N, C-alpha and C positions, 0 to 999 in steps of 0.2 A: 391949134391944134385942131385937127378936124375930128369931128364925133365918129366913134368907131361903129361898124355895123353889128348888128345883133350877132351875127355868125362870127366875128372878131372877138367880141366880148364873152361868146361861149368858148371859144377855143382858149383864150386866156383863162378863163375859169377852169377850163379842164386841165390845163398844165399846172394851174396852182394846186389844184386838188391831186393831181398826180405828185408833185412834189411834196404836199403835206401827207399824202399817202404812204410816201417812201420814209418819212421822218422817225417813225417809230423804229423802223430796222436799223436806220442809221444810228439812233439813240443807243439802242441796245448793242450794236457794234463797237460804238465808242466806249459803253459801258465794260464791254469784255476786254477792250484795249487797255483801259485804266485797270482793270482787275489784274490783267497781266504786267501790266509796268509796276503795280504794288507790290505783286509777288517777286518780281526780278528786284527791285530794289530793297525789299526785306531781306532777300538771299544775299545780295552784294553787300548791305549793311552788316548783315550777321558776317560775312567773311572779313569785312574790314574790321570788326570788333577783334575777330580772332586774330587777325594779321596784330592788331595794336597790343593784344595780350602776349603774343609771342615775342613782340618787340619790347614789351615792358619787362617780361622775363628775361630777354636777352641783356637789356641795360641793367637790371639787378645784378644779374650774374658778373657782368663787366665792374660794376661797383664793387661788389664783393671782391672780385681779383684784385682791383685795383687796391682796395683798403688792405688786402692781405699783402701785397707787394710793398705797398709804402711801410705797413708794420716791421715786414722783414727788413728793409732797407735801413729804417730807423735804429733797429737791433744791431744791425752790422755797423751802422755809424756810431752807435754808443761804445760798440765793443772796440771799433778802431780808436774811437776817442780816447777810450781808457787805456789802450796800448800805447797811444802817444804820450799822455800824461806819464805812463810808468817810464817810459824810454827817456822823456825829458828829465825824470827826477834820477835816473841811473846817469845820466851825461852831468847833471849839475852835481851828483855825489863824487865824480870824478875829478871835478875841477876844482882847482883851490878856490877858497872863499875870498872874495873880494872885500875890501874894506869899504864901509859907507862913507862917503864924501860927506864933509861938513861945511 
């Protein structure tokens, strides 16, 4: 590699100094972008929590409705069971008694 001339070395240093002088502004811009990103993420997380709360409320309402319907179905089944038992008893009353086999 050939040694650089004084002029080349000065030009390289000027370029480096220019880049270094731009650095604080670039860091400030990056800080602003990070701050904006943080605000956006905070808003999105808040919206997601709200959606989660709404979903949990809907799921809870569905569980309550399902339990209510199961209870209602169980009551109906009990009524039908008792009705069938009563009808079988009536049918058996109308039939002659069978003798037990020995």
